Backbone bond lengths (Angstrom), bond angles and torsions (degrees), N, CA, C in turn:
res aa  C-N    CA-C-N  psi(-1)  N-CA   C-N-CA  omega(-1)  CA-C   N-CA-C  phi
1 X - - - 1.425 - - 1.572 107.62 -
2 X 1.261 114.73 136.38 1.488 121.24 179.04 1.505 112.68 -69.49
3 X 1.211 121.61 141.30 1.378 121.51 170.41 1.584 110.58 -95.32
4 X 1.422 119.62 162.17 1.387 121.29 -175.70 1.489 108.77 -64.97
5 X 1.337 121.81 -29.21 1.369 121.91 -179.64 1.505 116.80 -53.39
6 X 1.324 116.70 -37.24 1.460 124.58 173.18 1.547 113.72 -60.44
7 X 1.283 114.47 -28.50 1.491 116.73 -177.57 1.479 114.20 -117.33
8 X 1.283 118.45 32.38 1.545 123.99 -175.97 1.488 110.06 -59.19
9 X 1.259 113.75 -34.11 1.652 115.85 -173.08 1.569 107.11 -88.22
10 X 1.315 120.16 -2.36 1.423 116.85 -169.88 1.590 122.20 -62.43
11 X 1.264 105.96 -28.25 1.546 121.21 172.19 1.465 111.00 -56.56
12 X 1.328 118.03 -35.18 1.431 120.89 -171.00 1.487 110.56 -97.03
13 X 1.312 121.31 1.09 1.436 124.48 178.41 1.537 110.81 -77.96
14 X 1.273 117.97 152.30 1.469 127.31 171.93 1.505 103.82 -87.37
15 X 1.365 111.03 165.67 1.434 113.30 172.12 1.458 119.81 -59.37
16 X 1.464 119.27 -32.04 1.309 126.66 176.47 1.529 108.54 -62.32
17 X 1.315 118.56 -48.56 1.455 126.18 -179.24 1.456 110.37 -63.61
18 X 1.328 119.31 -37.31 1.488 122.86 -178.91 1.523 107.40 -71.82
19 X 1.488 119.45 -40.50 1.389 118.11 177.37 1.549 112.12 -60.50
20 X 1.267 116.07 -42.98 1.603 121.65 -176.51 1.458 104.82 -65.71
21 X 1.314 121.75 -42.08 1.439 120.70 174.50 1.436 118.21 -52.84
22 X 1.405 111.04 -47.95 1.515 117.87 -176.21 1.504 111.59 -74.53
23 X 1.373 117.17 -26.58 1.460 115.98 176.20 1.579 108.26 -72.52
24 X 1.351 119.57 -31.14 1.457 116.82 177.13 1.584 107.67 -70.73
25 X 1.188 119.00 -33.43 1.433 119.94 176.91 1.599 112.36 -66.25
26 X 1.315 111.12 -42.97 1.459 122.00 173.69 1.577 109.89 -50.25
27 X 1.347 109.55 -57.54 1.489 115.20 -170.87 1.465 110.68 -66.83
28 X 1.346 121.80 -34.53 1.482 126.58 -174.35 1.579 112.74 -82.63
29 X 1.383 116.95 -23.71 1.493 117.05 -171.10 1.409 118.31 -123.16
30 X 1.383 116.82 -6.74 1.463 118.88 -177.07 1.482 111.64 -111.61
31 X 1.318 121.89 133.49 1.380 122.10 172.16 1.517 110.63 -64.48
32 X 1.396 117.07 122.19 1.483 118.84 -171.63 1.479 109.28 -68.41
33 X 1.394 123.23 -26.40 1.375 124.83 -178.00 1.498 118.09 -75.86
34 X 1.368 112.36 -7.74 1.385 118.10 -179.84 1.575 109.49 -94.92
35 X 1.350 114.90 96.11 1.383 118.28 -170.67 1.572 111.75 -77.40
36 X 1.391 113.65 -34.30 1.488 119.29 -175.29 1.666 107.49 -67.45
37 X 1.318 110.96 -37.15 1.602 114.31 178.70 1.528 107.44 -75.69
38 X 1.197 122.13 -29.72 1.495 129.56 179.71 1.580 106.40 -66.45
39 X 1.359 115.46 -48.81 1.489 118.56 176.92 1.415 112.95 -60.98
40 X 1.428 120.93 -45.69 1.502 121.48 176.96 1.477 113.38 -60.53
41 X 1.273 117.05 -33.08 1.439 123.81 -176.60 1.584 108.25 -67.01
42 X 1.326 112.01 -49.22 1.525 117.55 -176.15 1.543 105.69 -71.49
43 X 1.309 123.65 -34.50 1.420 118.49 175.86 1.617 112.79 -66.36
44 X 1.202 119.03 -34.68 1.530 129.80 178.37 1.603 101.58 -69.30
45 X 1.278 117.73 -46.54 1.417 117.94 176.86 1.574 112.16 -56.03
46 X 1.256 117.80 -48.22 1.408 121.35 -174.91 1.524 110.88 -67.00
47 X 1.404 116.36 -31.14 1.475 121.48 175.85 1.499 111.68 -64.39
48 X 1.344 115.16 -43.59 1.462 123.79 -178.84 1.528 111.19 -63.93
49 X 1.327 115.52 -46.15 1.514 121.33 -176.97 1.538 108.83 -68.42
50 X 1.258 113.06 -41.48 1.539 110.33 -175.33 1.546 110.53 -70.59
51 X 1.341 116.42 -34.60 1.478 119.65 175.90 1.507 111.15 -69.04
52 X 1.370 117.94 -33.01 1.425 116.79 176.32 1.553 112.14 -72.44
53 X 1.295 119.89 -34.48 1.499 120.06 175.95 1.553 107.90 -69.79
54 X 1.243 118.44 -39.22 1.471 119.82 174.59 1.525 115.88 -56.76
55 X 1.305 113.90 -39.60 1.472 119.85 178.21 1.498 109.02 -86.90
56 X 1.282 119.41 2.84 1.547 124.67 -175.37 1.545 115.90 44.36
57 X 1.370 105.86 49.46 1.389 115.09 173.33 1.488 106.56 -158.38
58 X 1.372 116.76 163.91 1.459 119.55 -176.43 1.480 108.96 -123.19
59 X 1.207 117.47 30.67 1.527 123.44 -175.39 1.421 104.94 -96.78
60 X 1.440 116.42 79.61 1.463 121.41 -177.53 1.449 106.84 -116.46
61 X 1.363 118.16 146.72 1.404 122.45 179.84 1.544 106.82 -89.52
62 X 1.329 116.95 129.79 1.430 119.40 -179.92 1.508 108.55 -95.29
63 X 1.261 118.33 145.51 1.482 122.17 -177.44 1.554 106.47 -86.66
């Protein structure tokens, strides 16, 4: 599990920066051939971004 220290700058990121960061995580850690897992990851990502925008902050904890 990630600690907050690894994401201390997350609140200062724009949605663009956040998207780029999450794409890097996606490429590095997910098996690209596993489409079901990829779909679940994208749905979870949308959920976190929508909630962050609703709260007007980008301080989300990534799994």
